[in-house]
C-alpha positions in Angstrom: -36.7 10.6 -7.6 -35.8 9.5 -11.2 -34.7 13.1 -12.1 -32.5 13.3 -8.9 -31.0 9.9 -9.6 -30.2 10.8 -13.2 -28.7 14.1 -12.3 -26.6 12.4 -9.6 -25.1 10.0 -12.2 -24.6 12.7 -14.7 -22.4 14.4 -12.1 -20.4 11.2 -11.6 -19.7 10.2 -15.2 -18.6 13.0 -17.6 -16.3 10.9 -19.8 -17.0 7.5 -21.4 -20.5 6.0 -21.9 -22.5 4.4 -19.2 -26.1 3.3 -19.4 -28.0 3.2 -16.1 -31.1 1.1 -15.7 -33.2 2.3 -12.8 -35.3 0.0 -10.6 -38.5 1.0 -12.5 -36.9 0.0 -15.8 -36.1 3.6 -17.0 -32.8 3.7 -18.9 -30.6 6.7 -19.3 -27.1 7.4 -20.6 -24.4 9.5 -18.9 -20.9 10.5 -20.2 -19.7 12.0 -23.4 -20.4 9.0 -25.7 -16.8 8.0 -26.0 -15.3 4.6 -25.5 -16.9 1.3 -24.8 -20.6 1.3 -23.9 -21.1 0.0 -20.4 -24.3 -0.5 -18.4 -25.4 -1.2 -14.8 -28.8 -2.0 -13.4 -30.3 -1.1 -10.0 -32.7 -3.8 -8.8 -34.6 -1.8 -6.2 -35.4 1.8 -5.3 -33.7 1.7 -1.9 -30.5 0.6 -3.6 -30.6 3.9 -5.6 -31.0 5.9 -2.4 -28.2 4.1 -0.6 -25.9 4.6 -3.6 -26.5 8.3 -3.7 -25.9 8.6 0.1 -22.4 7.2 -0.1 -21.3 5.8 -3.5 -17.8 4.6 -2.5 -19.2 2.5 0.3 -22.6 1.5 -1.0 -21.8 0.5 -4.5 -19.6 -2.4 -3.2 -22.2 -3.5 -0.7 -25.0 -3.3 -3.3 -23.0 -5.2 -5.8 -22.1 -7.9 -3.2 -25.8 -8.4 -2.5 -26.9 -8.5 -6.1 -28.9 -5.2 -5.8 -26.7 -3.6 -8.5 -25.5 -5.6 -11.5 -23.2 -5.0 -14.4 -25.2 -5.9 -17.5 -22.8 -4.6 -20.3 -19.1 -4.7 -20.1 -17.2 -6.1 -17.1 -17.1 -5.0 -13.4 -13.5 -3.9 -14.0 -14.6 -1.7 -16.9 -17.2 0.0 -14.7 -15.0 0.7 -11.7 -12.1 1.8 -14.0 -14.5 4.3 -15.7 -15.5 5.7 -12.3 -11.8 5.9 -11.2 -10.8 7.7 -14.4 -13.7 10.1 -14.1 -12.8 10.9 -10.5 -9.2 11.7 -11.5 -10.2 13.8 -14.6 -12.9 15.8 -12.8 -12.3 19.5 -12.3 -10.5 19.9 -8.9 -12.8 22.8 -8.0 -16.4 22.6 -6.7 -18.4 20.3 -8.9 -22.2 19.7 -9.0 -24.0 16.4 -8.8 -22.5 13.0 -7.8 -18.8 13.9 -7.7 -19.3 17.0 -5.7 -20.9 14.9 -3.0 -18.2 12.2 -3.3 -15.5 14.8 -2.9 -17.1 16.2 0.2 -17.3 12.7 1.7 -13.6 12.1 0.8 -12.5 15.4 2.3 -14.4 14.7 5.5 -12.9 11.2 5.8 -9.4 12.6 5.1 -9.8 15.2 7.8 -10.8 12.5 10.3 -8.2 9.9 9.3 -5.9 10.6 12.2 -8.7 10.0 14.7 -8.7 6.3 13.9 -7.9 4.1 16.8 -4.3 3.1 17.2 -3.5 -0.3 15.7 -2.4 -1.9 19.0 -1.2 -5.5 19.1 -4.6 -7.0 19.8 -6.3 -5.0 17.1 -3.5 -5.8 14.7 -4.0 -9.5 15.2 -7.7 -9.2 14.7 -7.3 -7.2 11.5 -4.8 -9.6 10.1 -7.0 -12.6 10.8 -9.9 -10.9 8.9 -8.1 -10.9 5.6 -5.1 -13.3 5.8 -6.7 -16.1 7.6 -9.1 -16.9 4.9 -9.1 -20.5 3.5 -5.6 -20.8 2.0 -7.2 -22.5 -1.1 -8.6 -19.1 -2.1 -5.1 -17.6 -2.4 -3.9 -20.6 -4.2 -6.5 -19.9 -6.9 -4.8 -16.6 -8.1 -1.3 -16.2 -6.6 1.8 -17.4 -8.3 3.4 -20.7 -7.2 5.5 -19.1 -4.5 2.4 -17.5 -3.0 3.7 -13.9 -3.3 0.8 -11.7 -2.1 2.4 -8.3 -2.9 3.4 -6.2 -5.9 5.4 -8.0 -8.5 8.3 -6.4 -10.4 7.7 -6.6 -14.2 11.1 -6.1 -15.9 9.6 -6.4 -19.4 6.3 -6.2 -21.2 4.4 -9.5 -21.3 6.4 -11.1 -18.4 4.6 -13.8 -16.6 3.4 -13.3 -13.0 5.8 -16.1 -11.8 8.8 -14.4 -13.4 7.8 -10.9 -12.2 7.3 -12.2 -8.6 10.8 -13.8 -8.7 12.2 -10.5 -10.1 10.6 -8.7 -7.1 12.4 -11.0 -4.6 15.6 -10.6 -6.5 15.3 -6.8 -6.6 14.6 -6.6 -2.9 17.5 -9.0 -2.1 19.9 -6.9 -4.2 18.9 -3.7 -2.3 19.4 -5.4 1.1 23.0 -6.3 0.2 22.7 -9.3 2.5 25.7 -11.6 2.3 26.2 -15.1 3.7 25.6 -15.3 7.4 23.8 -12.0 7.6 21.0 -11.9 10.1 17.7 -10.7 8.5 14.4 -9.9 10.1 11.4 -10.1 7.7 8.5 -8.2 9.3 5.2 -9.4 7.8 6.7 -12.5 6.0 3.4 -13.6 4.4 3.6 -17.2 3.1 7.4 -17.2 3.5 8.6 -16.8 -0.1 10.9 -13.8 0.3 12.3 -15.1 3.6 13.1 -18.5 2.1 14.6 -16.7 -1.0 17.0 -14.7 1.2 18.0 -17.8 3.1 18.5 -19.9 0.0 20.1 -17.6 -2.5 21.9 -15.0 -0.2 22.9 -17.5 2.5 21.3 -15.3 5.2 20.0 -16.3 8.5 16.4 -15.2 8.2 13.6 -14.8 10.8 10.2 -14.2 9.4 7.3 -12.7 11.4 3.6 -13.0 10.8 0.4 -12.5 12.8 -1.6 -14.8 10.5 -2.1 -18.3 11.7 -2.8 -19.5 8.1 0.4 -17.9 6.7 2.4 -19.2 9.7 1.3 -22.7 9.1 2.0 -22.5 5.3 5.4 -20.9 6.0 6.5 -23.6 8.5 5.4 -26.4 6.2 7.3 -24.9 3.3 10.4 -24.3 5.4 10.3 -28.0 6.6 10.3 -29.1 2.9 13.3 -26.9 2.1 15.4 -28.2 5.0 18.5 -26.4 6.5 18.4 -23.6 3.8 15.0 -22.3 4.9 14.1 -19.4 7.1 12.8 -19.6 10.6 9.2 -18.4 11.1 7.5 -17.1 14.2 4.0 -15.9 14.9 5.0 -12.7 16.6 4.3 -9.0 16.6 7.3 -6.9 15.5 6.9 -4.8 18.6 7.7 -7.8 20.7 11.0 -8.6 19.0 14.3 -8.0 20.9 17.9 -8.1 19.6 19.7 -6.6 16.6 19.8 -7.6 13.0 22.1 -6.9 10.0 19.1 -6.4 7.8 15.4 -5.6 8.3 12.8 -6.0 5.5 9.1 -5.4 5.4 7.0 -6.0 2.3 3.3 -5.2 2.2 3.0 -4.8 5.9 3.4 -1.1 6.5 -0.1 -0.5 5.1 -1.3 -2.2 8.3 0.8 -0.3 10.8 -1.7 2.6 11.2 -0.9 6.2 10.9 -0.8 6.7 14.6 2.0 4.2 14.9 4.5 5.5 12.2 6.9 7.1 14.7 7.0 4.0 16.9 7.4 1.7 13.8 10.5 3.5 12.5 12.0 3.8 16.0 11.6 0.1 16.4 13.3 -0.6 13.1 16.2 1.7 14.3 16.3 -0.2 17.5 16.4 -3.6 15.7 19.1 -2.6 13.2 22.8 -2.9 13.7 24.9 0.2 13.3 26.0 -0.7 9.8 22.7 -2.4 8.9 20.3 -1.8 6.1 16.5 -1.9 6.1 14.0 -1.9 3.2 10.3 -1.0 3.5 8.1 -1.9 0.5 4.7 -0.3 0.8 1.7 0.8 -1.2 1.7 4.6 -1.3 -0.3 7.6 -2.5 1.5 9.8 -5.1 -1.1 12.7 -5.0 -0.8 13.1 -1.2 -2.7 12.0 1.9 -6.3 10.7 1.7 -8.6 8.5 3.6 -8.9 4.8 3.1 -11.7 3.8 0.7 -14.6 3.0 3.1 -15.6 -0.2 1.4 -12.0 -1.5 1.4 -11.6 -0.5 5.0 -14.8 -2.3 6.1 -14.7 -5.5 4.1 -11.1 -6.1 2.9 -8.5 -4.5 5.1 -9.9 -3.2 8.4 -7.4 -0.9 10.0 -5.5 -0.5 6.8 -4.1 2.9 5.6 -2.2 3.8 2.5 0.4 6.6 3.3 1.9 9.3 1.2 5.6 10.2 1.3 4.7 13.3 3.3 3.4 11.1 6.0 6.3 8.5 5.9 9.3 10.7 5.7 8.7 12.9 8.9 8.5 9.7 10.9 11.8 8.4 9.4 13.5 11.7 10.2 12.5 11.4 13.9 13.9 7.8 14.1 17.6 8.4 13.6 17.4 6.5 10.3 18.4 8.0 6.9 16.9 7.3 3.5 19.6 5.8 1.3 17.4 5.0 -1.6 13.9 5.6 -2.7 12.2 3.9 -5.7 8.6 4.4 -6.9 7.1 1.4 -8.7 4.3 2.9 -10.7 2.2 0.5 -12.7 3.7 -2.7 -11.5 0.9 -3.3 -9.0 -1.7 -2.6 -11.6 -0.3 -5.4 -13.7 0.0 -7.7 -10.7 -3.7 -7.1 -9.8 -4.7 -7.6 -13.4 -3.0 -11.0 -13.4 -4.6 -11.9 -10.0 -8.0 -10.8 -11.2 -7.8 -12.8 -14.4 -6.7 -15.9 -12.6 -9.4 -15.5 -9.9 -12.1 -15.2 -12.6 -10.8 -18.2 -14.4 -11.3 -20.2 -11.2 -14.3 -18.4 -9.8 -16.5 -21.5 -9.5 -13.8 -23.1 -7.3 -13.9 -20.0 -5.0 -17.6 -20.2 -4.9 -17.4 -23.8 -3.8 -15.1 -22.8 -1.0 -17.2 -19.8 0.2 -20.3 -18.5 -1.7 -21.4 -16.1 -4.5 -21.4 -13.1 -2.2 -17.7 -13.7 -1.4 -16.9 -14.1 -5.1 -18.5 -10.7 -5.8 -16.6 -9.1 -2.9 -13.3 -10.5 -4.1 -13.8 -9.6 -7.7 -14.6 -6.1 -6.7 -11.6 -5.9 -4.4 -9.2 -7.0 -7.2 -10.9 -4.9 -9.9 -11.2 -1.7 -7.8 -7.6 -2.0 -6.6 -6.3 -2.4 -10.1 -8.3 0.7 -11.2 -6.9 2.7 -8.3 -3.3 1.9 -9.3 -4.0 2.8 -13.0 -6.1 6.0 -12.4 -6.1 7.2 -8.8 -2.4 7.7 -8.1 -1.6 4.6 -6.0 2.0 3.4 -6.4 4.5 1.3 -4.4 7.4 2.9 -2.5 10.5 1.0 -1.8 12.3 3.0 0.9 15.9 1.8 1.8 17.1 2.9 5.2 20.3 2.9 7.2 21.9 4.5 10.2 25.0 5.4 8.4 25.4 7.1 5.0 28.1 4.6 3.9 26.0 1.5 4.7 25.4 0.9 1.0 27.6 1.6 -2.1 27.6 5.2 -3.4 25.9 4.4 -6.7 22.9 2.2 -7.6 25.1 0.0 -9.9 25.4 -2.4 -7.1 21.8 -3.3 -7.4 22.2 -4.4 -11.0 25.3 -6.3 -10.3 23.7 -8.1 -7.3 20.7 -9.0 -9.4 22.9 -10.5 -12.1 24.7 -12.6 -9.5 21.4 -13.8 -8.0 20.2 -14.8 -11.5 23.3 -17.0 -11.8 22.6 -18.6 -8.4 18.9 -19.2 -9.4 20.0 -20.8 -12.7 22.6 -23.0 -10.9 20.0 -24.1 -8.4 17.5 -25.0 -11.1 20.1 -27.1 -13.0 21.0 -28.8 -9.7 17.4 -29.7 -9.0 16.9 -30.9 -12.6 20.0 -33.1 -12.2 18.5 -34.7 -9.1 
């Protein structure tokens, strides 16, 4: 058993330095001796067996239950080392741990289209699983505006608050939404983007969410803003009727489900006026299609799926929409997750008081593993701008920069006005 366990880990970690302490106290080292020394400990023999059966699923479960512990370095260091080894491994057949991991990944990828369709009832249940947690948890690590999606870091060292404001500004600029424009925000979260579009663009914004917690927060914040706020509804996008000048969706497409892509983009086309503009901001896979990480799918985002461009674009082509702009935000989400992870760890005891130690372990692994995936496993963010007409937006991208400059002036004027009050 010990020899098999050691050989399995030796196949997993080829680069870096990781000490593994087995349940019987035996300690062995894997990797090439480079980098920071890290160490993990397995607290029972069954944990070792479960880990070897399915590392991607079982490591998270064992860590949550305290059956695996990080004893040197941080949890992020360990999962980042695993992610980096996975990406640097020989793409051909490989022995030991990664050979088995690859087989599991290929099997899951082959079966990914067999997942049940994300119908309206299942969508509500999946949303509630993650987004209807106690709101105080989100307040521990999000920025003041409660933006729970990738920020846009315009410069090194920028604060999370400034980067999240820049994200809203960047999206607003791409929407080219002037005063009075009707905007539908599909998956409006805690309401920050919808309220920004209403306040600084003068748009008439309707925000949709399936999360009861997000809906309540959004309505409360809108009431505080008064007539400049967006209107929020707890409604599935498939139930919406009418036409809009603009449609925006940030961090929601990951929950649509691969079986629903055609219907999703047809619905956007149906909702959009003939001269309208839509923007879909979604996590994506740069290397190509792959299955959802099984631990993430089970414990964090049930029903979630991260698409590649090769899966998104065919659905767009069938919808009568055209892609008028495509931007890939590469390491922006890694930096966002780093900020969230650091903030969460700084307030970990508060999270523990709200839930428990197991929840804290789960959430820390979610943030750490997601950050590592964006740094080493090819996850990015796609911002796909869509229209029905090729002339719906200006011919060059200069309009985005000009619009952002104008929005900065409006933000500054609003800040001065509030300070005067």
